[in-house]
C-alpha positions in Angstrom: 112.4 89.5 141.4 109.0 89.1 139.5 107.6 92.9 138.6 104.8 94.2 140.5 101.3 94.2 138.9 100.2 97.4 137.2 97.2 97.5 140.2 100.5 97.3 142.6 102.3 99.8 140.9 99.6 102.5 140.4 98.8 101.9 144.4 102.6 102.0 145.1 102.1 105.8 142.6 99.8 107.2 144.4 100.7 106.2 147.9 104.1 108.0 146.9 102.8 111.2 145.6 100.0 111.3 148.6 102.5 110.8 151.0 104.9 113.5 149.9 102.0 116.2 149.8 100.6 114.5 153.2 104.2 114.8 154.6 104.6 118.7 153.2 101.5 119.5 154.4 102.0 118.0 157.8 105.6 119.7 158.3 104.2 122.7 157.0 101.2 122.8 159.6 103.8 122.0 162.4 105.7 124.6 161.6 102.9 127.3 161.3 101.9 126.6 164.4 105.1 126.8 166.0 105.6 130.2 164.2 102.4 131.2 165.3 103.3 130.6 169.1 106.6 131.8 169.3 105.4 134.9 167.4 102.5 135.4 169.8 104.6 134.9 172.8 107.3 138.0 171.2 104.5 140.0 170.3 103.0 139.7 173.9 106.8 140.5 175.6 107.0 143.9 173.1 103.5 144.9 174.3 104.5 144.1 177.8 107.9 146.2 177.3 105.8 149.1 175.5 102.7 148.8 178.3 106.2 149.6 180.9 107.6 152.6 179.6 104.0 154.0 179.0 103.5 153.0 183.1 106.7 155.0 183.6 105.9 158.1 182.2 102.6 158.1 183.8 103.6 158.0 187.5 107.3 159.6 186.8 105.4 163.1 186.4 102.7 162.4 189.2 105.0 160.6 192.0 109.0 161.3 193.0 111.1 158.6 192.3 111.5 157.2 196.1 107.6 156.2 195.6 108.5 154.3 192.4 109.3 150.8 193.9 105.8 150.2 195.4 103.9 151.7 192.7 106.4 149.1 190.4 105.3 146.3 192.6 101.5 147.1 192.6 101.8 147.1 188.9 103.9 144.0 188.3 101.2 142.2 190.2 98.1 144.1 188.3 99.3 143.8 184.9 101.4 140.6 185.4 99.2 137.5 184.2 101.7 134.9 182.9 104.4 137.6 182.1 107.6 137.9 184.4 108.9 141.5 184.7 112.2 143.0 186.3 112.7 146.7 186.3 116.3 148.8 187.5 116.7 151.9 187.5 119.7 153.6 186.5 121.4 153.1 189.6 120.9 149.5 189.7 117.9 149.4 192.0 115.2 146.9 191.4 111.7 148.5 191.2 110.5 145.2 190.7 111.3 141.3 190.0 109.6 138.4 189.9 109.7 135.9 192.8 111.0 132.6 190.8 113.6 130.5 191.7 116.6 131.1 189.1 115.1 134.2 187.7 119.0 135.1 187.8 120.0 132.8 185.3 117.1 134.5 182.5 119.7 136.8 181.2 118.5 137.8 177.8 121.0 139.8 175.7 120.3 143.4 175.9 118.6 144.7 172.5 117.4 148.2 171.7 114.0 149.7 171.3 113.9 150.0 168.1 114.9 146.6 167.6 113.6 144.0 169.8 115.8 141.0 170.3 113.6 138.0 172.0 115.6 134.9 173.1 114.5 131.7 174.3 115.8 130.4 177.8 115.3 127.6 180.1 115.0 128.5 183.8 114.3 125.5 186.4 113.4 123.2 183.9 110.8 125.6 183.1 111.2 127.0 179.0 110.7 131.1 178.7 110.6 133.6 176.2 112.5 136.4 177.4 113.6 140.1 176.3 115.6 142.9 177.8 116.3 146.5 176.8 116.7 150.1 178.0 114.3 152.7 177.8 115.0 156.3 179.1 112.2 158.6 180.1 112.0 161.9 181.6 116.1 161.9 181.5 116.2 158.5 183.6 117.4 155.3 181.9 115.7 152.3 182.7 116.3 148.6 182.1 113.1 146.1 181.7 113.4 142.5 181.4 110.3 140.9 180.6 110.1 136.8 180.4 106.6 134.3 179.2 106.9 130.9 180.8 106.1 128.7 177.5 105.8 125.0 179.0 102.0 125.3 178.0 102.4 126.6 174.6 105.1 124.0 173.9 103.4 121.3 175.4 100.4 122.3 172.7 103.4 121.8 170.0 104.4 118.6 171.1 100.6 117.3 171.4 100.0 118.5 168.4 103.3 117.6 166.6 102.5 113.6 168.1 98.7 114.0 166.3 100.5 114.5 163.0 102.7 112.0 163.6 100.1 109.6 164.4 97.4 110.5 161.4 100.2 110.6 158.7 100.6 107.1 159.4 96.8 106.5 159.7 95.9 108.7 156.3 98.3 106.7 154.6 97.0 103.5 155.0 93.7 104.2 154.8 94.5 105.6 151.2 96.3 102.7 150.4 93.5 100.8 150.8 91.1 103.1 149.1 94.0 103.6 146.4 94.0 99.6 146.0 90.9 99.5 145.5 89.9 102.8 143.3 92.9 101.2 140.6 91.1 97.6 141.0 87.8 99.7 140.3 89.6 101.6 137.6 91.0 98.5 136.1 88.2 95.8 135.7 87.5 96.7 132.3 90.8 95.5 131.3 90.1 92.3 133.2 86.9 91.9 130.8 89.1 92.6 128.0 91.5 89.5 128.5 88.1 87.2 129.6 86.7 88.3 126.3 90.0 87.8 124.7 91.0 84.6 125.8 87.5 83.0 124.3 88.4 84.7 120.6 89.7 82.3 118.6 89.9 81.3 115.1 86.7 79.7 115.3 85.3 82.9 117.1 87.2 85.9 115.3 83.8 87.6 114.8 83.5 88.0 118.9 84.6 91.6 120.2 85.6 92.6 123.3 83.4 95.1 125.2 83.8 99.1 124.7 83.5 101.0 128.1 80.9 104.4 127.9 83.1 106.6 129.1 85.5 108.5 126.6 88.5 107.6 128.1 91.9 105.3 127.5 90.6 102.2 128.1 87.7 103.0 125.8 90.2 103.9 122.8 92.0 101.0 123.8 89.2 98.7 123.5 88.0 100.2 120.2 91.7 100.0 118.7 91.3 95.8 119.7 88.4 95.4 117.9 89.5 97.4 115.2 92.5 95.0 114.9 90.3 92.0 115.6 88.2 92.7 112.5 91.4 93.9 110.3 92.7 89.6 111.5 89.4 88.1 110.5 89.6 89.9 107.2 92.8 88.8 106.8 91.8 85.0 107.8 88.7 85.1 105.7 91.1 86.6 102.6 93.7 83.8 103.8 91.0 80.9 103.6 89.7 82.1 100.5 92.9 82.5 98.5 93.7 78.8 99.9 90.7 77.4 99.1 90.7 79.4 95.3 94.3 77.9 95.0 93.0 74.6 95.8 90.9 74.8 93.4 92.4 76.3 90.7 95.2 73.4 90.7 93.0 70.6 91.4 91.8 71.0 87.7 95.1 71.0 85.8 96.5 68.3 88.6 93.7 66.0 87.7 93.6 66.2 84.0 97.8 65.6 84.2 97.4 62.2 86.4 94.3 61.0 84.4 96.2 61.4 81.4 99.0 59.8 83.0 96.6 57.2 84.1 95.2 56.6 80.5 98.4 56.2 79.2 99.5 53.5 81.6 96.4 51.8 81.3 97.7 49.8 78.3 100.5 49.6 75.6 100.6 52.4 73.4 102.1 53.6 70.4 104.7 56.7 70.7 102.6 59.2 69.1 100.0 58.5 72.2 102.1 58.6 74.4 103.9 62.2 73.0 99.8 63.3 72.8 99.8 62.1 76.4 102.8 63.5 78.0 101.8 67.0 75.9 98.9 67.5 77.5 100.8 66.5 80.9 103.2 69.3 79.8 100.8 71.8 79.1 98.8 71.5 82.3 102.4 71.4 84.2 103.2 75.0 82.9 99.5 76.2 83.7 100.4 74.9 87.6 104.4 76.3 87.1 102.5 79.8 86.1 99.5 79.4 88.7 102.3 78.8 91.4 104.5 81.5 90.7 101.8 83.9 90.8 100.7 82.1 94.0 104.3 83.1 95.2 104.7 86.4 94.0 101.1 87.7 95.5 102.3 85.2 99.1 105.7 87.1 99.4 103.8 90.4 98.5 101.5 89.8 101.7 104.5 88.6 103.3 106.8 92.0 103.0 109.5 90.1 102.5 110.6 91.6 99.3 112.9 94.6 99.5 111.8 97.7 97.4 114.3 98.2 94.7 114.9 101.8 93.4 116.9 101.8 90.6 116.2 104.3 88.0 114.4 102.6 85.0 113.6 103.8 81.8 110.0 102.9 81.0 110.6 102.8 77.2 112.5 99.9 76.3 110.5 97.7 79.2 107.0 98.1 77.9 108.9 97.1 74.5 110.3 94.3 76.1 106.7 93.2 77.7 105.4 93.9 74.0 108.0 91.7 72.5 107.0 88.7 74.8 103.7 88.9 73.8 103.4 89.6 70.5 103.1 86.1 69.2 100.0 85.8 71.0 99.2 89.3 69.1 100.2 88.1 65.6 97.9 84.8 66.3 94.7 87.2 67.0 95.8 89.7 63.7 95.9 92.3 66.4 96.8 95.6 66.1 99.5 96.8 68.6 99.8 100.3 69.1 102.6 102.3 70.5 102.9 105.7 71.7 105.6 106.8 73.7 107.7 110.3 74.0 111.1 110.4 72.7 113.1 111.2 75.7 113.3 108.8 78.5 110.7 107.9 81.3 112.3 107.5 84.3 110.7 106.3 87.7 112.5 104.5 90.6 111.3 100.6 91.1 112.2 96.9 90.0 112.7 96.7 86.8 111.8 93.2 86.4 108.4 94.0 88.3 107.8 96.8 85.9 108.4 94.5 83.2 105.8 92.0 84.2 103.2 94.8 85.0 103.3 95.5 81.7 103.2 91.8 80.7 99.6 91.5 82.6 98.2 94.5 81.0 98.9 93.7 77.6 98.4 90.1 77.7 94.8 90.4 79.3 94.2 93.2 76.5 95.2 90.5 73.8 93.0 87.9 75.6 90.0 89.8 75.6 90.0 91.6 72.1 88.3 90.2 69.7 90.3 89.0 66.5 91.3 91.8 64.3 90.9 94.4 66.6 93.5 97.2 68.0 95.2 97.4 71.5 97.1 101.0 72.0 99.8 101.2 74.7 100.9 104.9 76.0 102.9 106.0 77.8 103.3 109.5 78.7 104.5 112.3 81.1 100.8 113.3 83.0 101.3 117.1 83.1 97.4 117.9 83.9 97.6 117.3 87.3 100.7 119.5 88.7 99.1 119.2 92.2 99.6 116.0 92.6 103.5 116.1 91.7 104.8 114.7 88.4 103.9 111.0 87.6 104.3 108.8 84.4 100.9 107.4 82.6 100.8 103.8 81.3 97.7 103.0 79.9 96.3 100.2 77.7 93.5 100.3 75.6 91.6 97.4 73.8 88.8 97.5 71.5 87.3 94.1 73.4 83.9 94.0 75.1 85.3 96.2 78.1 84.3 95.2 81.5 80.9 96.0 83.0 80.5 98.5 85.6 79.4 96.6 88.2 82.6 94.1 88.1 85.2 96.9 88.3 85.5 96.8 91.8 86.1 93.3 92.2 88.4 92.6 89.2 91.2 93.6 91.4 90.3 90.8 93.4 92.3 87.5 93.5 90.7 84.6 91.6 87.9 86.7 90.7 86.4 86.8 87.1 83.2 87.4 85.8 80.9 85.5 83.6 82.6 87.0 80.4 85.7 86.6 80.9 85.5 83.3 81.7 83.8 82.4 78.3 86.4 84.8 76.8 89.6 82.7 78.3 88.7 80.0 80.1 92.3 79.0 81.4 93.1 82.1 83.1 93.9 82.3 86.9 91.7 85.5 87.9 95.2 86.1 89.5 96.6 88.9 87.0 95.3 92.1 88.0 95.9 90.9 91.8 99.6 90.9 90.8 99.5 94.1 88.6 98.1 96.1 92.1 100.4 94.5 93.8 103.2 96.0 92.0 101.7 99.1 91.1 101.2 100.0 95.2 104.5 98.7 95.7 105.8 101.5 93.6 104.0 103.8 95.6 101.3 104.3 92.1 97.2 103.8 91.4 95.8 101.4 88.9 92.1 101.9 87.9 89.6 100.6 84.7 87.4 102.6 82.9 85.6 102.5 79.3 87.4 103.3 76.3 87.6 106.1 74.2 83.6 106.6 73.3 82.7 103.8 75.7 83.5 101.3 73.5 86.2 98.8 74.9 88.6 98.9 78.3 91.4 101.4 79.2 93.2 100.4 81.8 95.7 103.6 83.2 98.3 102.7 85.2 99.8 106.6 87.2 103.6 105.6 88.9 105.2 108.9 90.5 108.3 110.3 88.1 111.5 110.7 89.1 112.9 114.5 89.2 114.8 113.9 86.2 111.9 112.5 83.9 110.7 115.4 82.1 108.8 115.6 78.6 105.8 116.5 77.2 105.9 115.4 74.0 104.7 112.6 72.7 105.2 110.8 69.3 103.4 107.5 67.6 105.7 104.9 66.4 104.6 102.2 64.1 103.5 98.6 65.5 
């Protein structure tokens, strides 16, 4: 079975609530009308009984008992109206009685003067409300029976019930049509959003849906949808730029390797010439391998396919392993590697291999941009200056190179971005190192920033990572390179 549309479900829900309210109101109105009619009749009968008692009290003081019959007949004729009255004295003599067929069938139960009990009776297909009670006046007892015909009242009540029975479906039908129309008007912005969304494609990600002026759920939906489109457009632009930059970076080593191979195979060459050509091809292949590996790291990080590693890692041996990996490059440039670290374990939770790669990237970058004979300081410490931020581990790499201009620092973490000075000092770089470093830091819930070195000279890269609760040290000692 095909599910109902939102418009149909809204209309059905609205009709369900309205039907319940309307039926409750109709039933309440009918019950109130009925109770009012019955209560008015019962009060009229009680008043009739009370009036008869007062009449007996009045005439008993003035007339002898034998003349009461005539007075009661006249009283019944003058005050009766629609009410019927029967009065019997204590001997059973009828003082007055209505002349209707079937009056003997009335026989309401006898009730006391303080607790009158009115009952419904039917005489000759005519409904009545009837009441019977004994009253004592001047030492004499009288039985008074009063009845009020209810045919007219019950007929009015029946007409009112039929009116409600016809009115409720009419109201429901009109309300259903109105609710269907109103729900359509209310959902029309959603239809417009749907039409606008269908026009959005990869070539037109700059389009946005119209935002309704009213501050309601539809406006929040439109704003949220536009925000999502903005994020998608930014991600798509990043992907396009990333693909273009990656293609550009791969094109150069691929072209060099292909050209070298074509030249080597163009004519017979000596073994040394072939070896030189293969050396060039190998170098370019290694460059492509490194670039592809970096791209794979970033792609896996973007896709979120790597599960976070929560192993307990001591950063001291991890940093030492990274220093050993790049120490050959440092010796070639006669750089002085200075290391400051605590004498107790510096523990964080994360991936040992990722943290080693982070340290290698930061130290390798420092080596690339530090002139020959310069100095690089690697500092590892527990951050005790900001206790409100929680226990943290600081990793700082400080070099004595030219530094990074302030206007370029906000872009150095962009993929493939390399400043003009950086391209001069390290032309073979890819511009992915700091992007990978930032990805690793963020995956470990840390921060990374770049500032000037001490006294405004050189460059300082500071990484702050949340420390494990078991990490605790505040003393730093310098160990020689």
